[in-house]
N, C-alpha and C positions, 0 to 999 in steps of 0.2 A: 525577594525571598531571603530569609536567613539561611546561611549555609548549614544550619543544624536541622532544618526541617526535613521530614521524610521525603517530600517531593523533590527537594533540592538534591538529596542523595540519589534519588532515582535518575535525575538528569546527569549525574556525575558518571563519566565514561568508565570509572573504576568499577562500577556495579553493572556494566552492560552484560557481562557473561551470565549473570544470574540475579535479575532484579526481583525474583519472586518472593524471597523472604521480606523484602521491603514492601511489596504489595500486600502481603499478609498483615504486616503492621499497619499499613494504610487503611485496610478494611475495618480495623477496629473503630474507626470514626467514619461512617459512610460518606459524609460530606464534610470535608475539612477546609476551613478558610486559611489561606496563606497570608503572609505578612503584607503582600502587595494588593490584597483584595481579591485574588483569584480563588475560586472554589474548586476543589478536586473531589470528584465523585468516583468511588471505587468499588461499590458493591452492586451485585447483579440486579437485585430488585429495584434499587433506585435508578440505575442506568437504564434498565429496560423500560422504566416509566418515562424518564426524561428524554430518551432518544427519539421518542415520537411526540413529545410535548410541543405544541405550536408556539409556546412562549420561549422556547429555546431557538436561537438563531444561529445559522452558519455564517452570517455576515459579521466576522469577528473584528469589528472596529470599535473598541471601547473608547471612552473619553480619555484623550491623552493627558488631561490634567489630573485624572484620578488614578490611572494605572500605568505601570512601567512599560508594558509592551503595547504596540498598536499595529493593527493591520496584520496581514499575512505576507510572508516574503514573495510567494508566487503572485499574489494579488498585487503587491507593490510593483513587481516587475511588469505586470500586464497593464497596470493602470497609470504608471508614472507619466507617460506622454499625454494622458487624457486630462481635460479640465476637471477640476475638483468637483464641480456641481454634477458631472455625469459619470464620475469614476465608478460608482456602484453598478451602473448598468453595463459595464464592460468587464465584469469579473467572470472567472470560470464558474460553471453552474454549481459546482459543489460548494462554492463560497457565496451562494445567493439563495434567497428565500423565495417562496411563492409570491406572485405568480411567475416571475421570470425564471426561477429554477425549474418549475414544472414545464414551461414552454421549451426551454433549451434541452432539458433532460429528455423530454418527449421526442424531440427531433433526433437525438442521439439513439434512443431506444428503437426508433423506427428503422435505423440503419443496423443496429446491433441485434438483428433478429436471431431467434433460436436456430433457424435453419443455417444462417451464415456462420454462427458460432460452432454448431455441430459439424459443419463442413470443414472446419479447421483441424479436426482431429487427425485426419489422414496426413495433412501437411505438417502438423506438429510432430507426428510420428516420424516422418521423413527427416525433418530437421534434427530431431533427437537422435535418430540412427546415424546421421552424418556426423554429428558432434561426438557421439560415443566411438564411432569408427576411427576418428582422429586420435583416440587415446591408445590405439594398438601400438605395441612396442614400448610403451612408457611404463615405468615402475612407480612414478609419482605424478600426481596431477593436482591442480587446484580447481576444485569443483566450481567455484565461483567464476573464475576467469575462463575456464575451459568449457563450462556448460551452463551454469545457472544464469549468467549475464547474457550470453549470446542467444540462447533459446527464446526468451520472451521478446527481446528487441526485434528479432527476425520475424516472429509471429505478428507483433503489433504493426511493424512496417508493412508486412504483407496485407494486413487488414486495411490499413490506412491508404495503401496504394503508393508507398514510397518505392521508387525503383531500387532493385537489388544492389546496384553499384553505389547507392547513397547510404546504405544501411550502416556502414562503419562509422560515419560521422554522426548518425543518430545515436549510436551506442555512446559516443563521447558526450553528446549533448544530454542524454538521459542521465548519465552518471553525474554530471555537474549539477544539473537542475534539481536532482533529487535532494540536494542539501537545502533547497528552498522549501521543502515540505517538512523541515524540522523546526518547529516553533522555538525551540531553545537555542537555535543558531541564528535567530533573526537579528541579533545585535552584532554579528561578526561582519565588520565593514568590508574586509578583504573578500570574504565569500560572497557578499552581496554584489560587490563590484564585478567579480568573475561571473556571477549569475546573470547580471545585466548584459554583459558582453555576449554571453552564451545565448541568452534569450533573443538579443538583437539578431544574432546569426541565424537562429532557427526560424525566427519570424520572417526574415528576408527570404529564406529558403521556401518556407511554406506559402508565402505570398505568391511566389513564382509558380509553385506547384498547384495552387488553387486556380490560378489563371489557366494553366494547362488542363486541369480537370473540367473547367467550364467549357473550354473549346473542344475537348475530346474526352468525354466521360468514359470511365472504365468501371469494372465490377468491383468497386472498393468503397470504403466508408467515406473517404474524403470527397470522392466524386458525388456520392449521394447527398452529402451535406452541402456541397458547393452548388448543387443544382436542385435543392429542395425548394418546392414552390413557396413554402412559408418564409424562406429566405433568412438564414443567419447572415449578419453582416460579416465582413472580412475579419474584423477584430475578434468577434465571437468564434468564428471558424478557427482562427489561429489559437485562441485560448483553449478551445476544446481539443484541438489536435495535440497541443502541448500537454494538456491534462491527461489525455489517453496514453500518450507516450510515456510520460514520467510516472504518473500514479500507477498505471497498469503494469508498466515494466518493473518498477522497483519493488512493488508488493509481491509480484510473482517470483522475482529473484529470491526474496526472503522466504517465501513459502517453500520453494523447491530446496533451498539450502538448509533451512531449518528442518525440513522433512528428512533429508538424507542424514543430517546430524543426529536426529532423533532415532532413526532406524539403525544407525551404527552404535548408538548408545544402548539400544534395546534390540540386539540382533535376533531375538526370537520373533519379533514383529517383522523384521526384514525377511527372515526365512519363510514366515507365513505368507507374506505378500508375494514372494517368489513362487510359492506353491499354489496360492489362491489369488490370482490377479483380480478376481471379482470383488475382493476385499477393498480395493482401492478407494471407491467413493466414501465408504465409512471411515477408512483410515485418514483420508484427507480432511473430513469433517472434524475428527479428533485432533489432527494437527492444527487446524484453525482455532480450536479451543486451547490446546496445550502450548503451542508455540506460534502464536499468530504473527503475521507479518507487520501488522499495525498495532502499536501498544496504546497510543492515546491520540485524541484529537481535541481541538479547542472549539469552544462554542461561546455564545453570548446570551445572557438573560435579557429578554425583552420586557419582563415585568418581575415584580417580587414573586418568588416561587417557594412556597413551603415544601420542604422535603426532609424526611428523617429527623424531624424535630427542630430544624433550623429553617431560616428563610434566606434563600439566595436573593440578594437585592437586584433590582433592575439595573442594567448596564454592567453587571459584574461579569468578567470572563469566567467561563466554566470549562474545566478539563474533564473529559470523559476518559477515565483510565480503564479502557476496554479489557486489556490483558489481565488486570486485577479481578475484574468481574468474571472473567472466564475461568478463574480458579477459586471462585467463591464457594466455600464448603456448604453454605446454606442452599445452593442451587445444584452443585455437582458433588455427589459423594466421593470421597477420596480424590480430591481434585488434582493432587500432584502426581497421580498415577496416569500413565499413558495407556488408554484403553479404547481401541478401535470399536469394541462392541458396546460402548457406553450407550445406554438407552436415552431417548429424549434429549439429544445433544443440541439444545438450542443456544449455541454460542453466539458471541458478538464479534466473531473474527472478521466479518465483512460489514460491521456497523449495523445499522438498522434504520427503520423509519423512511423518511423521504430520501435520505442520502445513502441508502443501502447500495453497496458497490455495484456500479453498472457492469463492470467487467467480471463479476463473480463467476458466471458460467464458464467463461473462457479460462480464468485462472484455475478453476477446478479441472478442466480438461488438460491444461498444460501440466499441472502437478501430477495428475493420474498417469499420463503418458510418460512423464519424466521419471517418476519414482519406480514404476513397474519396470521400465526399461533398464534403469540403473541397477536395481537389485538382481535382475535376471542376467545382465550381461557383464557386469564387473566381477571378476573373479578374485577371491582372496583380498577384498578391500578392507582397509582399516584406517582409523584416524591416526595421523602423525602427531597431532597436538590436540589436547582437550582440557580446557576449553580452547576453541580457536580464537584468533583475534577478531574483534567486532568493530564495525564502523561506529563512529562516536555518537551518532544520533540515537535518541531514546524513543522517538515516536515510530519511525520506520526501523525496527530493530532486526539486525541480521549480521552474520559473520562477514567480514571483509574478505577473508580467505577461508577456505575449507580444504586444507592440504591432506591428501589421501595417498596411502601406499596401496598398490594393487599388483596382483600376480599376472593378470592378463585380461583380455576382453573376448567374450564369447561372440559367436556370429549371431 
């Protein structure tokens, strides 16, 4: 892509703190072809249609002779040891199409039951209370390091069945492998090398843990998957566990951090949430629209697809600019206003269609518990810097640090 294109500016870390004016410019052309043949879709009507279109594939492997980028970094890591002719059969299910996607996702959903997810609310509250309790006596904290990162990784490790003493290394692995979910970082050879080392470490660990779960099953997701009668092979098991760890953890970190940042920028909503904790579900939905954890994903056209007056050609990469669609004024009146009472808030914060986020119910619970607890217990909290420093990635967008001053912590 040319450095002058709008999408190239969106990828530039210099615009990470506020990409929304660029998104507004992008929406002027609902489907915009880039110089390398990629098509960026940015309006709600077009995205809501394409996100469920069977001619759109999540198997993002365009022809390397036609397009500059090929594959997906996580996929490349997971399939590199596998022979080329079977590589597609061993991808994480979010990068696969039916029928394989439906089979693998179905196995995960049988383990990710509503009862199991609801049962995590009490544990999430306990973890939250413990983390906030550690802030006593401090006048400055970094919400990301002290709270937003450790909370989701502890929750997902609990669900997967990772022993508590091993959670610290999972935190490090999740942090490193999150870079592999950034399509614009796929050309960084140093990052790719670090990710491959990291993946080898986590794969070796999980292989051993899977063997233990088969010998001595416990009440956890990895035990259920390892002993499922339909039988995921070990490679799919590892790919799925890594996916749940990395994708589920990183997006929830962003949701909690973006949520607290928004409430501090609009203190009237923080005060209202403190007084009305039942507001939390609606407030979280508005956060998912207003400051979503995932800003775009990549797809592939399986056929020529007419949309918004142009035709996306077969084999073209397609970028779903979800965060731009979430602020489309033709769908959301006054879209740049944060409004927890917004009616008919059908946002795309968790994607949609076949690939609607598996962990959405858990992320909602974690964000509700976290934000209600933070606004009720942190006294005299304020931003030390605004905007905060952001991580470089444009797809999974969130602050790298959120440094706060506080006067105390309530019981």
